[in-house]
N, C-alpha and C positions, 0 to 999 in steps of 0.2 A: 481402428475399430475392429479389425479382424486379426489382431495379434494374439488373442486368447487361446487359439488352437495350439500355440506353441507349448502350452501347459501339458497337452497330451504327449508331445514328444519328450518332455522332461520326465513325465510320469512313466513313460514306457521304457525308459533307459534302464535295462537290467531287471525290470519287474513286469515283463510282458503279460504274464498270466493275471496279475492283479489289475493291470490297466484294462485288459480285455474284460475281466469280470465286472469292473465298474462301468465300462462302456455298455455292457450287456444290460445291466440294471437300468441305466439311463434310457437305453433304446426301448426297453420293454415299457417303461413308464411313459415315454414320449409317444410310442405307437398306440398306447391305450387311451390317449387323450382324444376328446372330440376334435373335429377338424379345425374349428376356429380357434380353440384353445392351443392346439399344436402350432398353428400359424403364428399366433401372438408369441408363443414361447420362443420360436426360432427368430422372429423379428427382434425380440428383446436382446438377442445376441449382438445386434448392431448398436445398441446403446453404448455410449462411450465409457460409462462407469458401471461398477458393480451394483450401485444403489440408484434407484430411480423412483419417480413419483407416478401416481395414477394418471395425471394429465399427460406426462411424457409418454407413458405407455399407450395412451389413447391416440396420441399423435403418430406414433410409430405404426400402429395397427389400423389407422383410418377409422377409429371407433368413437362412438359417443362415450362419455364418462361412465354412464350406467352399464353399457355393454362391456367396456374395458374392465370395470370392477368385477362383473360376473366371471369373465375369463381369467382374471388374475386369481379370483377365489378358487377356480378349478386348479390352477397351477400350484397354489399353496396347499390345497387339499391333496394333490398328487405328490407333494414333497419335492417339487421341482423349483420352488421359489419360497422365500421366507418373507413374511411381513414384519417389518422392523418398527413401524409406527403407523398411525392412521394415514392411509393412502400412500405409504412408502414401502418399497420392497427391495430385496436384494437377492442376487445369486450367490451360491457357493462358487468359488473360483472354478472348480472342475465342471459344474453345471453350466456356468457361463461359457466355458470353453466348448462344451458340447453344443450349446445353443448356437454359438458362432459357427461351429462346424456344420450343423444341420441347415443353417440359413444359406450357406454356400452351395449345398447340394440340392435343397428343396425349393429354393427361390431362384428365378432367373436374374441375370445381372441387371436387367432393366428394373425389375421389382426391388432388388436390393438398393439400387441407386435412388429410386423414388422414395423408399423408406428412409434412407439417409437424408435426403433433402427435407423430408417432413420433420424429422427430429431436429435437424440443424435449424430449420426455420422456426420451430417451436421455441427453441432456446433463444434464438436471435430476437424474435419479437417479444418474448417474455422479458428478456434482459432489457430491451428498449423500454418496456413498461416500467421496469424497476428503476431505470435511470431517471424517469420522471420524478420519482420521489427522492432518490439518493443524491442526484446531482441536478436539481431543477433548473439551474441557470445555464447548463451546458446545452449546446445545439445537438439536436438529434440527427443521426445519420439517415439520409433518405433510404428507405427500404421498399422493396417490392411487396405486394400483398402475399400473405402466406398461401401455400397450396390448399386446395379444397380439403376439408376435413381436419385441418390443423387449427386448433383454437388456443391461441396464446392466453396466458393468464393476465388479468388486470389486478391492481392492488388498491385496497381501500385507503391505505395510509402508509406512512413512512415505516412503521414497525413491521407491517406485513411484507413490504418489499425487502427489508433487512432479513426477516425470517427466511424468505425464499433464497436470498443470496447466500446466507450462511449454510443452508441445507445443501445447496447445489454447488457450492464453491469447488468442491473436490472434482466435479465433473467438467469444469471449465477448460482446463488444459487438455485432457484427453479429447474433449469435443473439438477444439481447434486443431489439434494434431490430427485427429481422424478425418476432419473435413479436408485438410491439406493433402493427406495421403490418398484420399479417395477421389481426387479430381475436382473438388469443390473449392477452387482457389479463391473465387470472389467471396464465397460464404465464409471462408477462413479469415480473410482480412476484415470482413464486416464484423464477424464475431469478436475478433481481437479488439477492434475499435470500440464496439458497444460494451463488451464485457468489462473493460476498464472502468466504465461508469456504473457497472452493476456489481462490482466487487463488494464484499462485506466491508463496512467501515473500519473494522479492526484487523483486516487482513494485512499481512506484510507484503510490501512491494516485491520482495524477492520471489514470492509465489507467482508473480505476473511476468517476470523477465523472459522466461522461455516461451510463454504464450505470446508475448509481444513480438519476440524474434520470429516465431513461425508466421504470425500475421503479417509482419513487415516483408518477409520473404515472399509470401503469397501475393501481397500487393505489388511488389516489384516484378513479379512474374506475370502479372496481368498486362493486357494491352494498354498502351499509354492513353490516358484520358483524364479529364478534369476530376472525376470522382476518385480515380486511383491516385492522382497526385495529392488530393486532399487527404486521402486515407494514409498515404505514406507520411505526410506532414504530421497528421494527428498521432500516428503510431510512433514517430520519432520523438514527438513531444512527450508522450506518456512514457516512453523508454527513458527519456532524460529525467523525468520526474522520479521514476523508480530508482535510477542510478543515484540521483541526488539523495534520496531517502536512505540509501544503503552506503553513503559516503564514497561511492565510486565516481569521484568528481570528474576525472579525465574522460571517462566513458560518457558521463552525462553531458559535458560540454561538447563532445564530439557529436552526439545525437542531436542536441539542440542547435548546434551550429548548422548541421545539415538541414534541420527543419527551417531555420531562418532563410537559407538559400532557396529551398523549395518554395516557401511562402512568398518570397520576393519574386521568384520566377513566375508564379501563378497569380501575382498581385493580390494575395490574400493577406490584407493588412492586419486582420484580427489574429490570424495564426502567427504572423510575424511578431506582433506585440506580445502574444502569449509566450512564445519561445524566448524573446528578449527578457521578459520579466523573470522567467525561470533561470536564464543564464545569470541574471542579477542575483537570484537566490543562492546559486552555487557559489558565486563570488562572495556573498555575504557569509556563507558557512565557512569559506576559506579565509575570511577576513581580508579579502582584497576589496576594501571598502570603496576606494575610488572607482574601481571597475564596476562594483555593484551599483553605485550611484549613477554611473553613466548609463548602464543598461536599464535601470529603473526609469531614468529620465527619458530614454528613447521609447520605452513601452508606454509611459504616461502620455507622451505627446501623441502617439498613435491612437490610444484609447480616447483621449480628449477629442481628437478629430473625428473618431467614429461615434462620439457621444455615448460611449458604453459606460454607464455610471457605476455599475457594480465592479467591473474590472479596474476602473479608475480608482475606486475606493481600495481595492486589493493592492494596487501598486503604491498608493499613499501609505498603507499600513506597512509595506516593505521599506519604504523610505523612512518612516518613523523608526522601524526596527534598526535600520542602518545607522541612523543618527544616535539612537540609544546605545548601540554597540560601540560607537566611537566616543561616547561620553558627552555628546552634545545634547544635554537634557532639554534646554529651552527649545531648541530646534525640533526635537522629537515631539515635545508637547504641542508645538504650534500646528502640527498636521494631525495629531492624534484625534482630537475631538471632531474635526471635519470628516476624517475617514470613518470614525465610529458612527456618526450620524448617517453617513451615506450607506454603510453596511446595514444598519437597522432599517433604513427606509426601503432597501431592496429585499429585506427579509432573509439576508444571508447569515444564517446562524453560525456557521463555521467561521466566516470572516469576522463576525462580531466577537466570537470567543477569542480569536487570535488577537484582536485589538485589545480586548480586556486583559489578556495575558501581558501584552506589551505595557498597557497602562499600569498593571500591578507592579511590574518590574520597575517602571519609571517612578511610581509613587514610593516604592520601597527605598530607592536611591535618594529620593527627596526627603525621606524621613517620616512620611505619612503612612504608618503601618496600618492604620484603620482603613484608609481608602484602598491601600494595596490589598488588604485581606478581602474587602468587599468585591473588588474587581476580580480577584482570582477565584473566589467562591462562585461568582456568577459565570465565569468562564468554564469552570469544571462542571457546573450544572448543565451547561450546553453540551460539553463533551459526553456526559453521561446520557443526556437525552438523545444524542445522535448515536450512541453506542459505539463511540469512536475511541479505541484504545491508543491510536497514534497521538491524537490531541491530548487525551487524558494523561498519557505518560509524560509528554513534554511539559504540560502545564503543571503537573505535580512537582516538577523541579522548582518552579516559582513559589508554589505553596510551601514547600519545604524551606526555601530561603526565608520566607516571611515568618514561618513558625520558629525557625532558628534565631532570627533576629529578635523576636519577642520572648525568647527564653522557653518556648514550648518544645523542649528538646526531644521528648519521647514521641510527640506527634510528628516532628520533623523527620526523625529516623523512619517512622512508618511511611511517610510520604516518599522519602528517597528510596526506601526498599521496594515499594510498589512500582515506582517509576523504573527502577533498575530491572525488575522482573518483566515488566511490559516491554521495555526496550530490548531486552534479551530475546523475548519472543518475536518481536518485530524485526530483529536483525540489525538494529541501529547501535553499533558498538560505541560510537562517539557519545551519544546521549546516555547510554548505559554508564559510561565512564563519568559523565557529569553527575549522575546520581551517586556514584561512589565518592566523587569530590564532596558533594554536600554532606554525605555521611562522615567523611574525614573531618570536614570543618566542624560538624556537630560534636564529634569526639574531642577535637582540639579545645573547643569552648567549654567542654565539661571536664577537662583535665585528663582525658583518657588518651594520652599522647602516643603510646605504642600502637594502639588500634587505629588512631588517626593516620599515622605514618603508613601503616599497611595498606589502607584504602587509597591514599594518595600515590603510593608506589604503583599499585595496580592500575590506577587511572592513568598515571604518567606513561606506563608501558603501552597502553592502548593508543594514546595520542601520538606517541613516538612511532608506533607501527603504522598509524594512519597518515603520518607525515604532516600532522597538524601542529605547526610550530607555535602558534598562538596559544592553543589550549595546553600544549606541552609546557610552555613557559609559565602559564598560570599554575599548573599542577606542581611544577618544581618549586614555585614560590610557596605554595601551601605546604608542600612536603618539608621545605626548609624551616618554615615556621613551627611545624610539629616536632621536628627533631632538634631544634636549636638549643633548648634547655639542657639536653644531655650530651649533644655532640655539635658544638658550635662550628667546628672545622668542616664537618660534613655539610652542615647547613650552608656555610659560605660557598662550598663547592657547587651546591645546587643553585644558589642565587647567581653565582657567576655564569653557570650554564644557561640559566633563564635569560640573562642579559644578552647572550649571543643569539637566542631565538627571537628576541624583541627587536633586533636590528632592522628588519624590513618594514617595521610599522612606525607610522608618524602621526597617528591620530591622537587627540587629547588624552584618551584613556591609556593608550600605550606609553605616551610620554610621561604621564603621571606615575605609572607603574615603574618605568625605568628609573625615574628620579628617586622614587622611594627605595628601590633595591640598591641603587648606588649609595644612598645615604646609609643603609644598613651595613654595606660593605666597608664604608669609611669609618665605622665605629671601631674603637680599640678591640683587639682580640682578647 
């Protein structure tokens, strides 16, 4: 939080006269301020980001909102601060550096530390309030009462919490980094833990990895205790989730394996079940279906013993997805309705939407396109209501598949294009490549074979780079289909390579695919 003064060093390199002139203007304006306005100006130099809200400024300055607004108006009038929106303000970089410099000289170390605790506490408790709406089923971290004069926000509804989260998201990492650098280790890991559940629904997990690393280091640096052990477990779990979303599967398994060990050591069966379920999801993404099934079964057993109905429903949906991936459609259908009813009874909209997406894919394979379309439309309505681009992007792939199957080729291309764009923004290369696959399939079905081949080649390269042999095999199959009419020999080469990638898999879907490709290769040249 005190790094901004380095700007002065950079500015002063070779242009001392210009830097001194700018500093003189700032000093004149600052010294002309009323005493309370001047104090708020320098305390704002402790804020982690360049942009901040009226309530955050009030917390820093131990002020009421009305008094803080008056003083901020003084700073705007003196051109030391810029108002960017109602009740939101920002510094120019050099002015922020100057404010940071003056707070070091004009406030004691005790006063600075107290102000830092106030702003950290304001964000911590406000993020906790946002979690109530964004992740209502998640346990809240026990927190001490905020310091006197700190008034965290409360939110009237889900959209208000998302609005705050989106506005403040850029301050989250510098806030945790600043807390850790300034001796607030406990606050740093508490922030990292709570901010995971206060992230914007459409934020990429890659934005959180560094924040989580700092929080985990802070938790590991604290004295050993039950709260710290739970914090490390939670942070390892969220780190594992982030790595899974970014296709960093080895890193995700490492973090989640450590979480299981910690949870078992502290007899936290809920956290153990959570981590086991997530390990299952990584194995599902890697198509290690037997391992996925094993871990889902272990998690399900623990959740049933704990009588945790919502998490039980979540694991059942993952079991349904595993069976669908394997091509065991009746077995997937057998648990689907039970899991969907459970998610609806618990009011878990995200979980309900995920099951509707699975149901849509299942109905599509069964040939019931009307039911499939109704399910995916309902799922996407949930994603839009939650303002969740991660869900929307993934579920659009299924919508595109349904539209392609029913001959709505233009609509299918639109769905795949938006899915690819969102996944690129989120940093999920694997699912972006799946959107390219859908695009290639659509072009194949409309006779635009060179364009189809280009998209399949692009997708195949991504799956190869990610080491995803299953998806690579599927893409090579689609590529061979696209080029076969003009280059049968090259198509045979791709089908032959696809067979080598299918060797590790023995589930019904992979066996059927292997049999089909072998039949194609037996045909006369």
